[in-house]
TIDODO-82105 format. One record per residue (C-alpha): residue number from 0; x, z, y negated. Coordinates in steps of 0.25 Angstrom, whole numbers, plus 5000, padded with zeros to 4 digits. Each point is the difference from the previous one (the first is absolute). Example, Ala and Ser with C-alpha at 12.3 -4.5 7.8 and 13.67 -1.06 7.14 Angstrom:
<site 0,<5049,5031,5018>>
<site 1,<5006,4998,4986>>
***
This chain:
<site 0,<5037,4567,5066>>
<site 1,<4986,4995,4997>>
<site 2,<4990,5006,4994>>
<site 3,<4988,5006,5007>>
<site 4,<4988,4989,5000>>
<site 5,<4991,5013,5000>>
<site 6,<5006,5006,4987>>
<site 7,<4989,4997,4987>>
<site 8,<5001,4990,4992>>
<site 9,<5001,5008,4987>>
<site 10,<5011,5009,5006>>
<site 11,<5007,4987,5003>>
<site 12,<4999,4996,4986>>
<site 13,<5004,5015,4996>>
<site 14,<5013,4999,5009>>
<site 15,<5005,4987,4995>>
<site 16,<4999,5004,4987>>
<site 17,<5005,5015,5002>>
<site 18,<5012,4993,5007>>
<site 19,<5003,4992,4988>>
<site 20,<5002,5013,4990>>
<site 21,<5013,5010,5001>>
<site 22,<4997,5011,5008>>
<site 23,<5011,5009,4995>>
<site 24,<4995,5008,4986>>
<site 25,<5012,5009,5001>>
<site 26,<5013,5000,5004>>
<site 27,<5004,5008,5012>>
<site 28,<5014,5005,5005>>
<site 29,<5001,4995,5014>>
<site 30,<5007,5012,5006>>
<site 31,<4990,5008,4997>>
<site 32,<4992,5004,5012>>
<site 33,<4985,4994,4999>>
<site 34,<4988,5007,4998>>
<site 35,<4991,5001,5012>>
<site 36,<4985,5000,4999>>
<site 37,<4989,4998,5014>>
<site 38,<4987,4996,4996>>
<site 39,<4992,5002,5012>>
<site 40,<4984,4998,5002>>
<site 41,<4991,5005,5010>>
<site 42,<4994,4991,5008>>
<site 43,<5001,4988,4991>>
<site 44,<4995,4985,5004>>
<site 45,<5010,4990,5000>>
<site 46,<4990,4990,4992>>
<site 47,<4996,5011,4992>>
<site 48,<5011,4999,4988>>
<site 49,<5002,4988,4990>>
<site 50,<5014,4995,5005>>
<site 51,<4996,5001,5015>>
<site 52,<4986,4990,4996>>
<site 53,<4990,5010,4994>>
<site 54,<4989,4991,4995>>
<site 55,<4991,5012,4997>>
<site 56,<5008,5013,4998>>
<site 57,<5010,4998,4988>>
<site 58,<5014,5007,4999>>
<site 59,<5007,4994,4988>>
<site 60,<5010,5011,4999>>
<site 61,<5005,4999,5013>>
<site 62,<4998,4984,5000>>
<site 63,<5011,5001,4989>>
<site 64,<5011,5008,5006>>
<site 65,<4998,4991,5014>>
<site 66,<5001,4988,4994>>
<site 67,<5012,5005,4992>>
<site 68,<5006,5004,5014>>
<site 69,<5000,4996,5012>>
<site 70,<4986,5000,5010>>
<site 71,<5001,5001,5014>>
<site 72,<4989,4993,5007>>
<site 73,<5004,5006,5014>>
<site 74,<5002,5015,4998>>
<site 75,<4997,5009,5011>>
<site 76,<4998,5013,5002>>
<site 77,<5005,5010,5012>>
<site 78,<4986,5004,5005>>
<site 79,<4986,4997,4997>>
<site 80,<4995,5013,4995>>
<site 81,<5004,5010,4988>>
<site 82,<5008,5011,5006>>
<site 83,<5008,4992,5010>>
<site 84,<5005,4989,4989>>
<site 85,<5003,5011,4990>>
<site 86,<5008,5007,5010>>
<site 87,<5009,4986,5004>>
<site 88,<4999,4999,4985>>
<site 89,<5008,5013,4998>>
<site 90,<5008,5001,5013>>
<site 91,<5004,4985,5000>>
<site 92,<4996,5000,5016>>
<site 93,<4987,4995,5007>>
<site 94,<4994,5013,5000>>
<site 95,<4997,4998,5016>>
<site 96,<5016,5004,4999>>
<site 97,<4998,5011,4993>>
<site 98,<4987,5007,5008>>
<site 99,<4990,4996,4988>>
<site 100,<4991,4989,5004>>
<site 101,<4987,5006,4997>>
<site 102,<4994,5004,4989>>
<site 103,<4999,5016,4997>>
<site 104,<4988,5008,5000>>
<site 105,<4996,5007,4988>>
<site 106,<5011,5008,4993>>
<site 107,<4990,5011,4994>>
<site 108,<5000,5005,5015>>
<site 109,<5009,5012,5002>>
<site 110,<5000,4999,5014>>
<site 111,<5012,4991,5005>>
<site 112,<5004,4997,4987>>
<site 113,<5014,5005,5002>>
<site 114,<5004,4989,5011>>
<site 115,<4993,4990,4995>>
<site 116,<5009,4991,4990>>
<site 117,<5010,4989,5000>>
<site 118,<5012,5006,5009>>
<site 119,<5011,5006,4989>>
<site 120,<5010,4996,5008>>
<site 121,<4997,4986,4994>>
<site 122,<5008,4999,4986>>
<site 123,<4990,4994,4990>>
<site 124,<5004,4988,4991>>
<site 125,<4998,5010,4987>>
<site 126,<5010,5009,5006>>
<site 127,<5011,4991,5002>>
<site 128,<4996,4996,4985>>
<site 129,<4999,5012,4993>>
<site 130,<5015,5003,5007>>
<site 131,<5005,4989,4992>>
<site 132,<4995,5006,4987>>
<site 133,<4987,4994,4999>>
<site 134,<4987,5010,4994>>
<site 135,<4990,4996,5012>>
<site 136,<4984,5000,4998>>
<site 137,<4988,4999,5009>>
<site 138,<4987,4999,4992>>
<site 139,<4986,4997,5007>>
<site 140,<4997,5001,5016>>
<site 141,<5011,5007,5010>>
<site 142,<4994,5000,5013>>
<site 143,<5013,5003,5007>>
<site 144,<4997,5015,5004>>
<site 145,<4994,5012,4992>>
<site 146,<5007,5013,5003>>
<site 147,<5012,5004,4992>>
<site 148,<5010,4994,5010>>
<site 149,<4995,4986,4997>>
<site 150,<4998,5001,4986>>
<site 151,<5003,4989,4991>>
<site 152,<5010,5010,4992>>
<site 153,<5007,5002,5015>>
<site 154,<5002,4985,5002>>
<site 155,<5007,4996,4990>>
<site 156,<4992,4999,4987>>
<site 157,<5003,5008,4987>>
<site 158,<4986,4999,4996>>
<site 159,<4986,4998,5007>>
<site 160,<4987,5000,4992>>
<site 161,<4989,4995,5009>>
<site 162,<4993,5005,5014>>
<site 163,<5004,5003,5013>>
<site 164,<4990,4993,5008>>
<site 165,<4994,4987,5004>>
<site 166,<4993,4996,4989>>
<site 167,<4992,5007,4988>>
<site 168,<4986,5000,4991>>
<site 169,<5004,4992,4986>>
<site 170,<4992,5009,4990>>
<site 171,<5004,5014,4998>>
<site 172,<4987,5004,4994>>
<site 173,<4993,4997,5013>>
<site 174,<5009,5003,5011>>
<site 175,<5003,5013,4992>>
<site 176,<4986,5006,5002>>
<site 177,<5000,4997,5015>>
<site 178,<5013,5006,5004>>
<site 179,<4998,5012,4990>>
<site 180,<4986,5002,5007>>
<site 181,<5005,4999,5014>>
<site 182,<5011,5009,4997>>
<site 183,<4989,5010,4995>>
<site 184,<4992,4997,5011>>
<site 185,<5014,5004,5010>>
<site 186,<5000,4987,5006>>
<site 187,<5012,5001,5010>>
<site 188,<5004,4985,4999>>
<site 189,<4996,4994,4987>>
<site 190,<5004,4984,5000>>
<site 191,<5013,4995,4993>>
<site 192,<4992,4992,4992>>
<site 193,<4996,5009,4990>>
<site 194,<5011,5011,4999>>
<site 195,<5007,5001,4987>>
<site 196,<5013,4992,4997>>
<site 197,<5012,5007,5000>>
<site 198,<5014,4997,4993>>
<site 199,<5012,5004,5008>>
<site 200,<4991,5012,5008>>
<site 201,<4990,5006,4988>>
<site 202,<4987,4996,4999>>
<site 203,<4996,4992,4987>>
<site 204,<4987,4997,4994>>
<site 205,<5000,4986,4999>>
<site 206,<4990,4994,4989>>
<site 207,<5002,4985,5000>>
<site 208,<4996,4990,5011>>
<site 209,<5010,5002,5011>>
<site 210,<5005,4985,4999>>
<site 211,<5001,5002,4985>>
<site 212,<5007,5014,5003>>
<site 213,<5011,4995,5009>>
<site 214,<5003,4989,4991>>
<site 215,<5003,5009,4989>>
<site 216,<5008,5008,5008>>
<site 217,<5009,4990,5003>>
<site 218,<5001,4997,4986>>
<site 219,<5004,5014,4997>>
<site 220,<5012,4998,5013>>
<site 221,<5005,4988,4994>>
<site 222,<5003,5006,4985>>
<site 223,<5004,5012,5007>>
<site 224,<5011,4993,5007>>
<site 225,<5003,4994,4988>>
<site 226,<5001,5013,4993>>
<site 227,<5011,5006,5010>>
<site 228,<5006,4986,5003>>
<site 229,<4999,5000,5013>>
<site 230,<4995,4986,5009>>
<site 231,<4987,5002,5005>>
<site 232,<4993,4999,5013>>
<site 233,<4985,5001,5000>>
<site 234,<4990,4997,5011>>
<site 235,<4987,4998,4994>>
<site 236,<4989,5001,5008>>
<site 237,<4986,4996,4998>>
<site 238,<4989,5004,5008>>
<site 239,<4992,4989,4994>>
<site 240,<4993,4992,5005>>
<site 241,<4998,5008,5012>>
<site 242,<4987,5008,5003>>
<site 243,<4991,5006,4994>>
<site 244,<4997,4988,4991>>
<site 245,<5001,5006,4986>>
<site 246,<5003,4993,4988>>
<site 247,<4998,5002,4984>>
<site 248,<4989,4994,4994>>
<site 249,<5006,4992,4990>>
<site 250,<5010,4993,5012>>
<site 251,<4989,4997,5008>>
<site 252,<4992,4994,4988>>
<site 253,<5012,4989,5000>>
<site 254,<4996,4995,5012>>
<site 255,<4985,4999,4998>>
<site 256,<5000,4986,5005>>
<site 257,<5003,5007,5016>>
<site 258,<4985,5002,5004>>
<site 259,<5004,5008,5013>>
<site 260,<5003,5014,4995>>
<site 261,<5011,5004,5009>>
<site 262,<5008,4988,4996>>
<site 263,<4996,5002,4985>>
<site 264,<5005,5016,5002>>
<site 265,<5012,4995,5008>>
<site 266,<5004,4992,4989>>
<site 267,<4997,5010,4989>>
<site 268,<5011,5010,5008>>
<site 269,<5010,4987,5001>>
<site 270,<4999,4999,4985>>
<site 271,<5003,5014,4999>>
<site 272,<5012,4998,5006>>
<site 273,<5005,4987,4993>>
<site 274,<4997,5007,4987>>
<site 275,<5009,5013,5004>>
<site 276,<5011,4988,5004>>
<site 277,<4999,4995,4984>>
<site 278,<5002,5014,4995>>
<site 279,<5011,5004,5010>>
<site 280,<5006,4986,4996>>
<site 281,<4999,5002,4984>>
<site 282,<5008,5014,5004>>
<site 283,<5011,4993,5006>>
<site 284,<5001,4991,4988>>
<site 285,<4999,5012,4990>>
<site 286,<5012,5006,5007>>
<site 287,<5007,4988,5002>>
<site 288,<5000,5001,5016>>
<site 289,<4992,4987,5004>>
<site 290,<5011,4992,5001>>
<site 291,<5008,5007,5011>>
<site 292,<4989,5006,5006>>
<site 293,<4996,4994,5014>>
<site 294,<4984,5001,5001>>
<site 295,<4995,4997,5013>>
<site 296,<4984,5000,5002>>
<site 297,<4993,4999,5015>>
<site 298,<4990,5006,5008>>
<site 299,<5001,5010,5011>>
<site 300,<4991,4991,5009>>
<site 301,<4989,4990,5001>>
<site 302,<4987,5000,4993>>
<site 303,<4990,5005,5006>>
<site 304,<4988,4991,4999>>
<site 305,<4990,5009,5003>>
<site 306,<5002,5007,4985>>
<site 307,<5002,4989,4992>>
<site 308,<5012,4994,5002>>
<site 309,<5004,4985,5002>>
<site 310,<5012,4996,5009>>
<site 311,<4998,4985,4998>>
<site 312,<5006,4991,5007>>
<site 313,<5006,5009,5009>>
<site 314,<4991,5003,5014>>
<site 315,<4997,5016,5000>>
<site 316,<4998,5014,4993>>
<site 317,<5008,5013,5000>>
<site 318,<5004,5006,5014>>
<site 319,<5001,4983,5006>>
<site 320,<5012,4996,5007>>
<site 321,<4994,4986,4993>>
<site 322,<5007,4996,4986>>
<site 323,<4989,5008,4993>>
<site 324,<5004,5012,5005>>
<site 325,<5014,5001,4995>>
<site 326,<5004,4989,4992>>
<site 327,<5000,5005,4987>>
<site 328,<5000,4993,4985>>
<site 329,<5014,5004,4995>>
<site 330,<5007,4997,4987>>
<site 331,<5016,5005,4995>>
<site 332,<5003,5000,4984>>
<site 333,<5015,5002,4997>>
<site 334,<5004,4992,4987>>
<site 335,<5014,5005,5002>>
<site 336,<5003,4992,5014>>
<site 337,<4987,4992,5004>>
<site 338,<4997,4989,4992>>
<site 339,<4986,4998,4996>>
<site 340,<4991,4990,5007>>
<site 341,<5002,5001,5013>>
<site 342,<4992,4998,5012>>
<site 343,<5006,5006,5014>>
<site 344,<4993,4994,5012>>
<site 345,<5009,5008,5010>>
<site 346,<4995,5011,5009>>
<site 347,<5005,5012,4994>>
<site 348,<4997,5016,5007>>
<site 349,<4999,5013,4990>>
<site 350,<5009,5005,5009>>
<site 351,<5010,4991,4992>>
<site 352,<4998,5009,4987>>
<site 353,<5008,5013,5004>>
<site 354,<5014,4993,5003>>
<site 355,<4996,4990,4989>>
<site 356,<4999,5011,4990>>
<site 357,<5011,5009,5005>>
<site 358,<5010,4987,4998>>
<site 359,<4995,4997,4986>>
<site 360,<5002,5014,4996>>
<site 361,<5014,5001,5007>>
<site 362,<4993,5012,5009>>
<site 363,<5007,5005,5012>>
<site 364,<4990,4998,5013>>
<site 365,<4999,5014,5005>>
<site 366,<5009,5004,5012>>
<site 367,<4996,4994,5013>>
<site 368,<4987,4992,4995>>
<site 369,<4995,4990,5007>>
<site 370,<4992,4990,4992>>
<site 371,<4987,4989,5006>>
<site 372,<5003,4991,4987>>
<site 373,<5012,4994,4993>>
<site 374,<5005,4997,4986>>
<site 375,<4992,4988,4996>>
<site 376,<5004,4999,4985>>
<site 377,<5012,4991,5001>>
<site 378,<4991,4990,5008>>
<site 379,<4989,5000,4992>>
<site 380,<5008,4998,4986>>
<site 381,<5006,4989,5007>>
<site 382,<4987,4993,5005>>
<site 383,<5003,5002,5016>>
<site 384,<4995,5006,5011>>
<site 385,<5004,5015,5001>>
<site 386,<4994,5000,5015>>
<site 387,<5005,4988,5007>>
<site 388,<4996,5002,5016>>
<site 389,<4996,5014,4996>>
<site 390,<4985,5005,5004>>
<site 391,<4991,5009,4992>>
<site 392,<4991,5007,5009>>
<site 393,<4988,5008,4999>>
<site 394,<4992,5008,5012>>
<site 395,<4988,5009,4999>>
<site 396,<4997,5010,5011>>
<site 397,<4984,4999,5003>>
<site 398,<4991,5006,5013>>
<site 399,<5005,4992,5012>>
<site 400,<5009,4990,4994>>
<site 401,<5008,4996,4987>>
<site 402,<4999,4990,4990>>
<site 403,<5013,4994,4997>>
<site 404,<5007,4988,4993>>
<site 405,<5014,4995,4997>>
<site 406,<5005,4991,4990>>
<site 407,<5014,4991,5001>>
<site 408,<5001,4989,4992>>
<site 409,<4986,4994,4995>>
<site 410,<4996,5002,5015>>
<site 411,<4992,5011,5002>>
<site 412,<4994,5006,5014>>
<site 413,<4987,5011,5002>>
<site 414,<4993,5006,5009>>
<site 415,<4988,5008,4994>>
<site 416,<4991,5008,5009>>
<site 417,<4999,4995,5015>>
<site 418,<5000,4986,4996>>
<site 419,<5012,4990,5005>>
<site 420,<5013,4999,4991>>
<site 421,<4999,4990,4990>>
<site 422,<5010,4993,4992>>
<site 423,<5000,4993,4986>>
<site 424,<5007,4995,4991>>
<site 425,<4996,5008,4987>>
<site 426,<5008,4991,4989>>
<site 427,<4992,4990,5003>>
<site 428,<4988,5007,5006>>
<site 429,<4997,5013,4993>>
<site 430,<4987,5001,5005>>
<site 431,<5005,5001,5013>>
<site 432,<4989,4990,5007>>
<site 433,<5009,4991,5008>>
<site 434,<5007,5006,5012>>
<site 435,<5013,4993,5002>>
<site 436,<5002,5008,5015>>
<site 437,<4998,4988,5008>>
<site 438,<5010,4991,4992>>
<site 439,<5011,5009,5000>>
<site 440,<4999,5009,5013>>
<site 441,<5013,5005,5002>>
<site 442,<5002,5004,4984>>
<site 443,<4988,5007,5001>>
<site 444,<5005,5008,5012>>
<site 445,<5014,5003,4994>>
<site 446,<4993,5005,4988>>
<site 447,<4989,5010,5007>>
<site 448,<5013,5004,5008>>
<site 449,<5008,5005,4988>>
<site 450,<4988,5007,4996>>
<site 451,<4999,5008,5012>>
<site 452,<5015,5003,4999>>
<site 453,<4999,5005,4985>>
<site 454,<4990,5010,5005>>
<site 455,<5011,5006,5009>>
<site 456,<5003,5007,4987>>
<site 457,<4989,5006,4999>>
<site 458,<4999,5017,5001>>
<site 459,<4987,5009,5004>>
<site 460,<4991,5002,4989>>
<site 461,<5001,5013,4992>>
<site 462,<4986,4999,4997>>
<site 463,<4987,4992,5003>>
<site 464,<4989,4996,4990>>
<site 465,<4990,5007,5010>>
<site 466,<4998,5009,5012>>
<site 467,<4997,4986,5009>>
<site 468,<5013,4993,4996>>
<site 469,<5008,5014,5006>>
<site 470,<4992,5001,5011>>
<site 471,<5001,4986,5005>>
<site 472,<5014,5000,4996>>
<site 473,<5001,5013,5010>>
<site 474,<4995,4994,5010>>
<site 475,<5007,4988,5000>>
<site 476,<4991,4990,4996>>
<site 477,<5005,4997,4986>>
<site 478,<5008,4993,4995>>
<site 479,<4999,4992,5014>>
<site 480,<5012,4988,4996>>
<site 481,<4998,4995,5014>>
<site 482,<4986,4995,4998>>
<site 483,<5005,4995,4987>>
<site 484,<5010,4991,5003>>
<site 485,<4995,4997,5014>>
<site 486,<5003,4985,5004>>
<site 487,<4985,4997,5004>>
<site 488,<4997,5001,4985>>
<site 489,<5012,4990,4997>>
<site 490,<4995,4990,5009>>
<site 491,<4984,5001,4995>>
<site 492,<5008,4997,4986>>
<site 493,<5005,4988,5004>>
<site 494,<4988,4993,5005>>
<site 495,<4992,5006,4989>>
<site 496,<4998,4991,4988>>
***
């Protein structure tokens, strides 16, 4: 497989030298189920980590893992927004197929909270692993339902330390004052971002910068699982570098050369994540678990370039069906099975993690469970295309139309807003600049038809992001698939270059 030209020279040098070293530092019993650690960042840009070409943000700890593992250059998530993307990760299905295509409202509100969360008829990935003997933890952001029946401890997680809403402020000394003041004043709906963190349903008085606290708790779970002699599945969902942009002074000082304040603060937030990754790796080494731990690192969606992120060379931002909206940085590190120093250019989906993890763990697929992804590990190990002739989809509901995309092989078709359908070779044209619709009209038509057929598997949303969305849906003015897939827009595309 070829190296991406966009990878920074320093990373290439590190890749070559690291690949020459031995990956194994401890002996591994092949019959032992692997530990599984998913590290998910929030709104992290495609080009905001060293292993993916960053020139101004340094991430040495992540880079070490990446270059001694497998870097995925064409990794996609199932939606370009936080909540739906996470719903897909946990269920193994596109969010539109489980009624979760919109972000949840503020979870601090009492109204409608009982009915707002990913349906309990869907068995979450940790539940299947829990039943296979894994100690399961989620650390950080949940955003999949706040009422008791949707709580992480009811969805297959033995341990939860974090917050239930869609985001959080980072400095306890500041947000605690806001929370206590509003509570004293009798404010009915207090924003999630200032709520106290919780541990298995009980409020905790956190004192550390939130990113550091989440890293600390992950280290604790690693050590506890080792003590209990259990394999672990840990889902570390950092809220960094999602807004509000709040970084520690010492982390920002590392990036004094960055003049833009938002970018500098954002860089400090990513650096804190990287520091935490280093602490987690140290704990895995200390407990002799690094060799047989699958570490997957990725973002929940594309970076938000209005708030410090950089998705270069991709086009678009969080929320788009341009590449920058749902193509994310990703690596997998598993010394026991994956040879280091590999670049995997074929497309993969976050939906593939559910079946891949279950098969690696020898866990049973829940009865009647439907999955949208596939086990990609054998193909990755062999360096082969895990999804030949299979499409990866993205769709975002908007008022009056849908943003939609589908990728098969190197070709991608997309329609953003009320613009015509377009087609690109996203291996050669990551910035989506050269429309190939005129060159391959029949291929384009077939791909669009396949996407339309995919929408037949959708169900009605179980909640809406706004009252306006619900009104439009009930009036039949959403989702407007007929208008989205209309032939005229395809014909217009073929003549547009």
